[in-house]
C-alpha positions as CSV (number, residue, x, y, z in Angstrom):
1,M,209.5,81.1,23.4
2,E,207.1,84.0,23.6
3,F,207.7,87.4,22.0
4,R,206.9,90.5,24.2
5,K,207.9,93.1,21.6
6,I,208.4,93.0,17.8
7,L,210.2,95.7,15.8
8,I,208.7,96.2,12.3
9,A,211.6,97.0,9.9
10,N,209.3,98.4,7.2
11,R,206.8,101.1,6.4
12,G,203.4,101.7,4.8
13,E,200.5,99.3,4.7
14,I,202.6,96.2,5.5
15,A,203.9,97.8,8.7
16,V,200.3,98.7,9.6
17,R,199.3,95.1,8.8
18,I,202.0,93.6,11.1
19,I,201.2,96.1,14.0
20,R,197.6,95.0,13.9
21,A,198.6,91.3,14.0
22,C,200.8,92.1,17.0
23,R,197.8,93.7,18.7
24,D,195.7,90.6,18.0
25,M,198.4,88.5,19.8
26,G,199.0,90.8,22.7
27,I,202.5,91.7,21.5
28,R,203.9,95.2,21.7
29,S,205.1,96.8,18.5
30,V,208.0,99.2,17.6
31,A,207.9,101.2,14.5
32,V,211.0,102.5,12.8
33,Y,210.7,105.4,10.5
34,S,212.5,107.9,8.3
35,K,212.2,111.6,8.9
36,E,209.9,111.7,5.8
37,D,207.6,109.1,7.4
38,A,207.3,110.9,10.8
39,K,203.5,111.3,10.4
40,S,202.9,108.0,8.8
41,L,200.1,105.8,10.1
42,H,202.4,102.9,11.1
43,V,204.3,105.4,13.3
44,Q,201.1,106.5,15.0
45,L,199.7,103.0,15.5
46,A,202.8,101.3,17.0
47,D,203.2,101.1,20.8
48,Q,206.7,102.7,20.4
49,R,208.6,104.4,17.6
50,I,212.1,105.4,16.7
51,C,213.6,107.5,13.9
52,I,216.4,105.8,12.0
53,G,217.4,108.3,9.3
54,E,216.1,110.5,6.5
55,G,216.0,110.7,2.7
56,P,216.6,107.6,0.5
57,S,215.9,104.1,1.9
58,K,219.7,103.4,2.1
59,N,219.8,105.9,5.0
60,S,216.9,104.4,6.9
61,Y,214.9,101.2,5.9
62,L,218.0,99.6,4.3
63,N,220.4,100.6,7.1
64,M,220.9,97.3,8.9
65,D,223.0,98.7,11.8
66,R,220.6,101.4,12.6
67,I,217.7,99.0,12.7
68,I,219.5,96.5,14.8
69,T,220.6,99.3,17.2
70,A,217.0,100.4,17.4
71,A,215.8,96.9,18.2
72,L,218.3,96.5,21.0
73,N,217.6,100.0,22.4
74,M,213.9,99.3,22.4
75,G,214.2,95.8,23.9
76,A,212.6,94.0,20.9
77,D,212.7,90.2,20.9
78,A,212.2,89.9,17.2
79,I,212.2,91.9,13.9
80,H,209.5,91.4,11.2
81,P,211.0,92.7,7.9
82,G,207.7,92.7,5.9
83,F,208.3,92.6,2.2
84,G,210.9,94.5,0.2
85,F,213.8,96.4,1.9
86,L,215.7,93.9,4.0
87,S,213.2,91.1,4.0
88,E,215.3,88.8,1.8
89,N,218.7,90.0,3.0
90,S,220.7,87.1,4.5
91,E,223.3,89.4,6.0
92,F,220.5,91.2,7.9
93,A,219.1,87.9,9.2
94,R,222.6,86.9,10.4
95,K,223.0,90.3,12.2
96,C,219.7,89.7,14.0
97,A,220.8,86.2,15.1
98,E,224.2,87.6,16.2
99,N,222.5,90.1,18.4
100,G,220.0,87.7,20.0
101,I,217.1,89.0,18.0
102,T,214.7,86.6,16.2
103,F,214.4,87.3,12.5
104,I,210.8,86.5,11.5
105,G,211.5,84.6,8.3
106,P,213.7,81.7,7.2
107,E,217.3,81.2,8.4
108,A,220.1,83.2,6.7
109,D,221.6,80.1,5.0
110,V,218.2,79.3,3.5
111,I,217.8,82.8,2.2
112,D,221.1,82.4,0.5
113,R,220.0,79.3,-1.2
114,M,216.4,80.4,-2.1
115,G,216.3,84.1,-1.8
116,N,219.3,84.4,-4.2
117,K,217.6,83.6,-7.5
118,S,220.6,82.0,-9.2
119,Q,221.4,79.8,-6.3
120,A,217.7,78.8,-6.0
121,R,217.8,77.7,-9.7
122,K,220.7,75.4,-9.0
123,T,219.0,74.0,-5.9
124,M,215.7,73.3,-7.7
125,M,217.5,71.7,-10.6
126,D,219.2,69.3,-8.2
127,A,215.8,68.6,-6.5
128,G,214.1,67.7,-9.8
129,V,211.8,70.7,-9.9
130,P,211.2,71.9,-13.5
131,V,213.2,75.1,-14.1
132,V,213.3,77.6,-17.0
133,P,216.5,76.8,-19.1
134,G,219.2,79.3,-18.3
135,T,222.5,79.8,-16.5
136,R,223.4,77.5,-13.6
137,E,226.0,79.8,-12.1
138,P,225.7,83.6,-11.4
139,V,227.2,86.1,-13.8
140,Y,228.7,89.5,-13.1
141,D,230.3,90.6,-16.4
142,A,228.4,91.7,-19.5
143,A,230.7,90.0,-21.9
144,E,230.5,86.7,-20.1
145,A,226.7,87.0,-19.8
146,R,226.5,87.7,-23.5
147,K,228.1,84.4,-24.3
148,K,225.7,82.6,-22.0
149,A,222.8,84.4,-23.7
150,E,224.0,83.2,-27.1
151,E,224.1,79.6,-25.8
152,I,220.5,79.9,-24.4
153,G,219.1,81.6,-27.5
154,Y,217.3,84.9,-27.8
155,P,215.1,86.3,-26.4
156,V,216.5,86.1,-22.9
157,M,215.5,87.4,-19.5
158,I,218.2,89.1,-17.5
159,K,217.5,88.9,-13.7
160,A,219.0,90.1,-10.5
161,S,219.9,87.3,-8.1
162,S,218.6,89.4,-5.2
163,G,215.8,90.9,-7.2
164,G,212.1,91.5,-6.3
165,G,209.3,93.8,-7.2
166,G,210.4,93.8,-10.9
167,K,213.6,95.6,-10.2
168,G,216.8,94.4,-11.9
169,M,214.8,92.6,-14.7
170,R,215.2,93.2,-18.4
171,V,214.4,91.4,-21.6
172,A,217.0,91.3,-24.4
173,A,215.5,90.3,-27.7
174,S,218.8,90.2,-29.6
175,D,222.6,90.3,-29.3
176,D,222.7,94.0,-30.3
177,E,220.8,95.2,-27.3
178,F,222.0,92.6,-24.7
179,E,224.9,94.6,-23.2
180,F,222.8,97.7,-22.7
181,Q,219.9,95.8,-21.1
182,F,222.4,93.8,-18.9
183,N,224.1,96.9,-17.6
184,M,220.8,98.6,-16.9
185,A,219.5,95.6,-15.0
186,Q,222.8,95.2,-13.1
187,R,222.7,98.9,-12.1
188,E,219.1,98.7,-10.9
189,S,220.0,95.7,-8.8
190,A,223.0,97.3,-7.2
191,N,221.0,100.4,-6.4
192,A,218.0,98.6,-5.0
193,F,219.6,95.6,-3.3
194,G,223.3,96.4,-3.0
195,D,224.1,93.3,-5.1
196,D,225.2,93.2,-8.8
197,T,224.9,89.4,-9.1
198,M,222.9,88.4,-12.2
199,Y,221.6,85.4,-14.1
200,I,220.2,84.7,-17.5
201,E,217.3,82.5,-18.5
202,R,215.2,81.8,-21.6
203,F,212.4,84.3,-22.0
204,V,209.1,82.5,-22.2
205,E,206.8,84.6,-24.3
206,N,203.2,85.4,-23.2
207,P,203.3,83.2,-20.1
208,R,201.0,83.2,-17.0
209,H,202.6,84.0,-13.7
210,V,201.2,81.5,-11.1
211,E,202.7,81.2,-7.6
212,I,202.1,78.8,-4.6
213,Q,202.0,80.1,-1.0
214,I,203.7,77.8,1.5
215,M,204.0,78.0,5.2
216,A,206.5,75.8,7.1
217,D,207.2,75.4,10.9
218,Q,210.4,74.5,12.7
219,L,209.1,70.9,13.3
220,G,209.3,69.9,9.6
221,H,205.7,70.5,8.6
222,V,205.2,72.2,5.2
223,V,201.7,73.2,3.9
224,A,200.8,74.6,0.5
225,L,198.0,77.1,0.7
226,G,197.1,77.1,-3.0
227,E,198.0,79.4,-5.9
228,R,197.7,83.0,-6.9
229,D,197.6,84.2,-10.5
230,C,199.7,87.3,-10.8
231,S,199.8,87.6,-14.6
232,V,198.5,91.2,-14.8
233,Q,201.8,93.1,-14.5
234,R,203.5,96.1,-15.9
235,N,207.4,96.1,-16.1
236,H,207.3,92.9,-14.1
237,Q,205.4,94.6,-11.2
238,K,202.1,93.0,-10.3
239,L,198.9,95.1,-10.6
240,I,196.2,92.5,-10.0
241,E,196.3,89.1,-8.3
242,E,193.7,86.5,-7.8
243,S,193.1,83.0,-6.4
244,P,192.4,80.5,-7.8
245,S,194.0,80.9,-11.2
246,P,191.6,80.7,-14.1
247,A,194.5,79.5,-16.3
248,I,195.4,76.1,-14.9
249,T,193.8,72.7,-14.6
250,Q,193.3,70.8,-11.4
251,E,196.0,68.4,-12.4
252,T,198.5,71.3,-12.9
253,R,197.4,72.9,-9.6
254,D,198.1,69.6,-7.8
255,K,201.5,69.2,-9.4
256,M,202.5,72.8,-8.5
257,N,201.5,72.3,-4.9
258,E,203.6,69.1,-4.7
259,Y,206.6,70.8,-6.2
260,A,206.2,73.8,-3.9
261,V,206.2,71.5,-0.8
262,L,209.2,69.6,-2.3
263,A,211.1,72.8,-2.8
264,A,210.6,74.0,0.7
265,K,211.5,70.6,2.3
266,T,214.6,70.3,0.1
267,V,216.1,73.4,1.7
268,G,214.7,73.0,5.2
269,Y,212.5,76.1,4.8
270,T,210.7,77.7,7.7
271,N,208.1,80.5,7.9
272,A,206.2,82.0,4.9
273,G,207.4,81.7,1.4
274,T,206.2,81.7,-2.2
275,I,207.3,79.4,-5.0
276,E,206.8,81.3,-8.3
277,F,206.1,79.5,-11.5
278,I,205.6,80.6,-15.1
279,V,203.1,78.8,-17.2
280,A,203.7,78.7,-21.0
281,P,200.9,78.9,-23.5
282,T,201.4,75.1,-24.0
283,G,200.5,74.4,-20.3
284,E,204.1,73.6,-19.4
285,F,205.2,75.2,-16.1
286,F,208.6,76.1,-14.8
287,F,210.0,77.1,-11.4
288,M,211.0,80.8,-11.7
289,E,212.1,81.8,-8.2
290,M,211.2,81.7,-4.5
291,N,210.3,84.8,-2.5
292,T,211.6,84.1,1.0
293,R,209.2,86.5,2.7
294,I,205.5,87.4,3.0
295,Q,204.2,88.7,-0.3
296,V,202.3,91.9,-1.1
297,E,199.4,89.8,-2.3
298,H,199.2,87.5,0.8
299,G,195.7,88.8,1.5
300,V,194.3,87.0,-1.5
301,T,195.4,83.7,0.0
302,E,194.0,84.7,3.4
303,M,190.6,85.4,1.9
304,V,190.2,82.0,0.2
305,T,191.8,79.9,3.0
306,G,190.5,81.7,6.1
307,T,194.0,82.0,7.5
308,D,196.1,84.9,9.0
309,L,199.6,84.5,7.5
310,I,201.2,87.3,9.5
311,I,200.0,85.8,12.8
312,E,201.2,82.4,11.5
313,Q,204.6,83.9,10.7
314,I,205.0,85.1,14.2
315,R,203.8,81.8,15.7
316,V,206.3,79.9,13.6
317,A,209.1,82.2,14.6
318,M,208.3,81.5,18.3
319,G,208.8,77.8,17.6
320,Q,205.1,76.9,17.6
321,P,203.7,74.3,15.2
322,L,201.5,75.3,12.3
323,S,197.9,75.9,13.3
324,F,196.6,74.0,10.3
325,T,197.3,70.8,8.4
326,Q,197.4,70.3,4.6
327,E,194.0,68.5,4.8
328,E,192.5,71.5,6.6
329,I,193.4,73.9,3.8
330,Q,190.4,73.8,1.6
331,P,190.3,77.1,-0.5
332,R,186.7,78.4,-0.9
333,G,185.4,80.9,-3.4
334,H,187.4,83.4,-5.4
335,A,189.5,86.4,-4.3
336,I,190.9,89.3,-6.3
337,E,193.4,92.1,-5.3
338,C,193.9,95.4,-7.1
339,R,197.0,97.4,-6.1
340,I,196.2,101.1,-5.9
341,N,199.2,103.3,-6.7
342,A,199.7,107.1,-6.5
343,E,200.6,107.4,-10.2
344,I,199.3,108.6,-13.5
345,P,198.7,105.8,-16.0
346,E,198.1,108.2,-18.9
347,M,201.7,109.6,-18.3
348,N,203.5,106.2,-18.4
349,F,202.4,105.6,-14.8
350,M,204.4,108.5,-13.5
351,P,204.5,108.6,-9.6
352,C,202.2,111.2,-8.1
353,P,203.2,111.9,-4.5
354,G,201.4,114.7,-2.6
355,L,198.8,115.6,0.0
356,V,195.7,113.3,0.4
357,E,193.1,115.9,1.0
358,H,190.2,113.5,1.5
359,M,189.6,109.7,1.1
360,H,186.8,107.2,1.4
361,L,187.4,103.5,1.5
362,P,184.9,100.9,0.3
363,G,183.4,98.3,2.7
364,G,180.8,95.6,2.9
365,N,180.8,91.8,3.1
366,G,183.9,90.3,1.5
367,V,185.7,93.7,0.9
368,R,189.0,94.4,2.6
369,V,191.4,97.4,2.1
370,D,195.0,97.3,3.4
371,T,196.4,100.8,3.5
372,A,198.4,103.3,5.5
373,L,196.5,106.3,4.0
374,Y,194.4,108.8,5.9
375,S,193.0,112.2,5.1
376,G,195.7,114.8,5.5
377,Y,198.6,112.4,4.9
378,Q,201.5,113.6,2.7
379,I,202.6,110.8,0.4
380,P,206.4,111.1,0.3
381,S,208.3,110.9,-3.1
382,E,211.2,108.8,-1.8
383,Y,209.4,105.5,-1.6
384,D,207.2,103.1,-3.6
385,S,204.0,104.5,-5.1
386,M,201.7,101.7,-3.8
387,I,199.2,103.3,-1.3
388,A,196.5,100.6,-0.9
389,K,195.4,97.1,-1.8
390,V,191.7,96.5,-2.4
391,I,190.8,92.8,-1.9
392,V,187.5,91.2,-2.4
393,H,186.1,87.7,-1.9
394,A,183.0,86.1,-3.5
395,P,181.7,82.6,-4.2
396,N,183.0,82.6,-7.8
397,R,185.2,84.6,-10.2
398,E,182.4,86.4,-11.9
399,A,180.9,87.5,-8.6
400,A,184.4,88.6,-7.4
401,I,184.9,90.8,-10.5
402,M,181.5,92.4,-9.9
403,K,182.4,93.0,-6.3
404,M,185.7,94.6,-7.2
405,R,184.0,96.9,-9.7
406,A,181.7,98.1,-6.9
407,A,184.5,98.6,-4.5
408,L,186.6,100.6,-6.9
409,E,183.5,102.7,-7.8
410,E,183.1,103.5,-4.1
411,M,186.7,104.3,-3.3
412,L,187.7,107.9,-3.4
413,I,191.1,109.6,-3.0
414,I,191.2,113.4,-3.5
415,G,194.5,115.4,-3.8
416,V,196.7,112.9,-5.7
417,K,196.3,111.1,-9.0
418,T,195.9,107.3,-8.7
419,N,195.4,104.3,-10.9
420,L,191.8,103.7,-9.6
421,D,190.2,104.4,-12.9
422,F,192.8,102.2,-14.7
423,Q,192.1,99.3,-12.3
424,Y,188.3,99.8,-12.8
425,Q,188.8,99.6,-16.6
426,M,190.8,96.4,-16.1
427,M,187.8,94.8,-14.3
428,R,185.8,95.5,-17.4
429,H,188.3,94.5,-20.0
430,P,187.2,91.3,-21.9
431,V,190.6,89.7,-21.8
432,F,190.8,89.9,-18.0
433,C,187.1,89.1,-17.5
434,E,187.5,86.0,-19.7
435,G,190.6,84.9,-17.7
436,R,193.0,85.2,-20.7
437,A,195.4,87.9,-19.4
438,D,199.1,87.0,-19.6
439,T,202.1,88.9,-18.4
440,G,202.3,91.0,-21.6
441,F,198.6,92.0,-21.4
442,I,199.2,95.5,-19.9
443,E,201.9,96.5,-22.3
444,R,199.7,95.5,-25.3
445,I,196.7,97.5,-24.2
446,M,198.9,100.5,-23.3
447,Q,200.4,100.4,-26.8
448,K,196.9,100.5,-28.2
449,G,195.8,103.2,-25.7
450,S,192.8,101.1,-24.8
451,F,192.2,102.2,-21.3
452,G,189.5,104.5,-20.0
453,K,187.6,106.1,-17.2
454,K,184.9,104.9,-14.9
455,Q,181.6,104.5,-16.8
């Protein structure tokens, strides 16, 4: 099966990234967009475009029926969901199949088992993959969840089963605050994903967040492409990602890769996916969740493995075998990604939409910028504040940090406030430079007010 036309059910830099992959493969692309995104770069780059609504995402990028209708009207063979929005929605995957459209991702039943966080926990427990202690069944009611939390022992992490991007996640340190945190997390989940299913697990304090990228074809081949360390986060949203992780041994790395492949094979997984682990200060690691989609930080893996994961996704969805074997994946050097957001770190990272009056992007050997920005672009207030990803690759971690500093120094965005200076300071912070940052690192330095400007 060959695709002639792919509709991209997303926006921003990931939509641009997919459109470029389609061009590389000689496949025509269709952009869907909201009224607010009419002048967005992905709309301008696509071969065809169609408006699917206005205002909040629920009226456009989360509106399954409008997207399916657009795909049918435009004659698209397949839909690439990117990340976020409907990328892990099994109902959407089923609607695609019912309408004869290929969903570029895993099958709906697999999304139910692995994209749903609580179901994934049960599946991994049965497969023998180490899992953070917590609830085996999903919970919906605060009173019921409170009893489970008491059994697990505080502090606990409250998580949305359909969650992602840090939404629907709250920590409850005691019984007194549990109900409030549970209700807040459940409300966030319902608003972001249309699902109020939650689960509870033990909160591992000061962990590292290390994930394994896998790719699987329809012929039963599963390949692990190594790990990414995503420990530098704020409110469970990643800010910096790197590969390889400075926090784990080769023995741990090998075990994580083995468990990731086992997890994917256990559920008959196909396409791109990420097995996420948390690593305790003791070195113990536990399965946390699986993201049944391409990740924001996929470029880090591409840089160290020399692969194109978007093209591989499309090839796999067309029924083709993986273009590489496990033995051929030999990560080289070190890659770091900094997420650039239109926000003000000094004001609790308040979003800062507005007009991009002028911009200059860094370049050079081993420097890559994924973005949908251009001079004169109006960043809308309705969507996520991430506006670019700066990715660098160098022979080792020290050289990669130096290269990232230089890239951030060169990058210029005028008209809106961004976290460029904050990210630059991170590249000079001794805790990060020494490879000691855990998931609570950002919160601790923000409490101390120890962030600064470019020097």
